[in-house]
N, C-alpha and C positions, 0 to 999 in steps of 0.2 A: 679842389683839384679837378681839372677837366679830364674827361675820359678820352682815351686814345681813339683816334678815328679808325673805322673798320678797314680802310685802305692801308693805313700804316701798320695795323696789327697783322693783317694778312701778309703784308710784305715781310714782316719780321718772322712770321711762322714759315713762310716760303723760304726765306733765307736760311732759317734753321735747318730745313730739310736738305738744302744744298750743302751745308757745312757738315752735317752728320751722316748724310747718305750720298756723298759725292762718289764713293767707290762703285756702288751698283749703277749709278747714273753713267759714270764713265765707261764701265764694262758694257752697259746696254748699247750705248752709241758706238762703241768700238766694235761690238758684235754686228751692228747694223751696217757698218762700213766694210766689213770683211766677209760677210756671209749673205748671199743673195736672198735667202728665205726671210731675212730679217730687215731688208732694206726699208720696208714700210714704216719701221719704227722711227725713222728720221722725220717723217711727216706729221706724226701725231701731235706733238707739242705745238708746232707752228699752226696747224689747222685749228686745234682747240683754242689757242690764244687768239687767232684771227676771228673765229666765230664769236668769242666773248667780246673782243674789241669792236666788231661790227654792230653789236647790240648793246654797246656800253651805255646807251641812253636809258636802258632798263635799270642800271645801277643808280637808282635815285632813292633818296630817303622817303619815308622813314625806314631805317634799318632796325630790325629786331633780332639781335644776335641770338642764335639758338645754342646757348651755352651747354645745355644738356646733351642734345644729339651730337653737336660738334665735338664736345669733350669725349663722348663715347667713341667716336670715330678716331680721334687722336690716340686714345688709349689702345684701341684695337691695333692701330698701326705700330705702336710701341711694342705691344705684345707679339706681333708677328716678327718684328726685328729681333726681339729677345729670343723667341722660339727658334728662329732659323740660325742665329749666331751662337747661342750658348746651350741649347737643349737638344735639338734634333741634329742628327748626322745626315745631312742631305747632300746629294751630288751637287757639283758646282753650278750646273745649269738650272737645277730645281731651286737651289738657294738663291740664285740671281732672280728667278721669277718671283719667288716669295718676297725678296727684298723690294722689288719694284712694285709688287702689290701693296706693300707697306707704304712706299713713297706715294703712290697714287691715292691710297686711302687717307694719308696725312694731308695731301693737297685738298681733297674734297672735304675732309673734316675741317680744315682751316677755313675754307670758303663758307661752309655752313655756320661755323662758329662766329665768323666775323659779320656775315651779311644776313644770316637767318634763312629759314626754310622757304619763305616766300620768294626771295631772290634766287635761291638755289633751284627752285622748281622752274623758274624762267630760263635758267642756264643748264637744265638737266642734261641735254644732249652733249654739249661740249665738255661737261664735267665727266659724264660716263664714257665719253669717247676716249678719255685718257686711259681707260683700262686696256686699250690697244697697245699701250706703251709697255705692257708686261710681255717679255719674251716667252714664246711657247716653249715649254720644256722639251728637250731632245726626244724622249720616248714618245711624247704626244705628236711632235712634229714628224717623226719617222712614220707613224701610223697615217697621218694626213697625207704625206708624200706617197705612201703606198696606195692609198685610196685614189689619189689623183693619177697615179701611174695606171692603175686598172681602169679607171674611168676614161682616161685619155685613149687607152688601147681599144676600149669598147666603142668610143665615139669614132675613132679612125676606122675601125672595122666596119662600122655601120656605113660610113661614107664610101669605103671601097665597094661594099655590096650594092649601095645605091647607084654607083656608076658602073656596075657590072664588071668589076675587077675581082677575079678569084682571090679569096683571102682565107687564111686559116689563122686562128688566134689560140694561143696557149698561154693564158695568164697575161703577162706583159710582152709576150713575143708575138710578132705579126709576120706573116709570110705572104708575099704576093709574087707573081711571076717575075723573076729576075732580081728579087730583093728579099732579104730577111732582116728584120730590125727589132730592136729591143727598146721599149720605152723606159730608159734609165732614169735614175733619180734626178739627174741634172736636166732631163728632158721633161720633167713633170710640170715645169713653168709655174711652180707654186708662188714665186715672187710676183709675177704679173697677176696671178689669180688673187692674191691677197690685196694687191694694189686695186684691182677691179672691185673687190668687195668693199674696201675702205672708201674708194671714190663713190661707189653707189650709195653708201650710207650718207655721205656728206651731201650729195646731190639730192637724195630723197628728203633729207632734212630741210634743205634750202627751198625746194620747189613744191613739196607736197605738205598737206596739213593732216590728213587722216592717218591714224596709226597703221591701219591694215594696208593702205596703199604703200606706205613707206616700207612695211615689212615685205610686201610682195616684190618690191624692187630689189631689196637686199637678198631675198631668197632666190630670185631669178638670176642674180649675179653668180651664184654658186654653180649651177649646172652650165651656165654660159661660159664660166671660166674653164670648165672641163671641155666643153664643146669646142671652144676656140683652140685649145691645145690639140684636140683631135683633128681639127681642120688644118692646123700647122703640120702635123705628122703626115696627113693625107696629101697636102699640097707639095711638100718637099719630096715625098716618096714618088709621086706622080711625075714631078719635074725631073727627078733623078733617074727614073726608069724610061721616061718617054721623050725627054728633051736633051738633058746633059747630065751625066753622072756627077759633074762638079757641084750640082745643087745639093748633093748629099752632105757635102762638107764645106760649102761656101758661106757667103755672108748671110744668106737667108736663113741658113741653119744656125749660125752662131749668133747673129745679131738681128734677126728678123722678127723677134718676138713682138716688137712694138707695132708691127703691121697688124698682127692678129689681135693684139690687145685693143687697138683702135677699132677693129671690126666689132669686137664684143662690146666696147664702150658705146659704139653707135647704136647697137641694139638696146642697151640700157637707156640711152637718151631717147630713143623712139618710144620705149615703154613709159618713160617719165612723161613725155609729151602727151601720150594717150591718156595716162592716168590724171595728169594735170587738167586736161580738157574735160574729162568726165567729172572731176572734182568741181570745176567751175560750173558745169551744167547743173550738177546736183545742188550747188549752193544757190544758184540763181533761181531754181524752181521752174515751174511751167510758165511759158510765155502767156501774155494777156489773151491771145487768141485761143489758147488751150485751157485757160482757167474758166471753169463753169460759173455762170452768173445766175443769180436768183431774180426772176422777174415776178414782181407782185402785181396782181390785178386789182 
């Protein structure tokens, strides 16, 4: 009797997850469609699948299925589902996050079980990238939004001061001559910030090799995401008080986030280019003219 191919076995295990866990998957994508802060969830599976497909040449025999580790991950996924559904009384958003953790763990465990640890290490980034598919629980999300609100207010206050505009800040409240404004939750731009972090992770994975350079790009994207929101607040406030009050409620305020997102993305791309150049120089080593030579007499 011939053994089932790893691809067919993985397809069956993946299909099983869709059959038994369709509810949390449906709720997750529905949440992403109706709530701005979760829009990035729609990108995770397509990006991960595209990264695996682009490197499909690495899926070559010999395959050594990791039955032990893969089975452990599958059991952990089952235990998480059992705990969240029948043991713990969790809030609906926390239960959804735990259920999606189980789904992602099942997918990774299935991959390890079918293709082995050697192949799994080659696809470590797209596999771990799937953890972004887990919705952030509401209490944690509220704290992140509050952090972004205060950070954005500080960044905008700094810009006002840098341009000699009198400003007073009280938490998330800012006052300049002719205008008092509040950095509300919907003004935190967390959606574009998460998009920027996710995009930075993918670009760093594609164009950089060293771990610390990749980490530097991702870490830089976090303050950049706050700074670009501070720039947005500063720009709209200045245009509204110096040019036309309509800017305070116009298209730039409602739908202009893409402009400031692209400005932050440009900085990320510039940082990527600089780090990529330094990485290439380091890998090439010193030029022949700089390499010392031994002259024997």
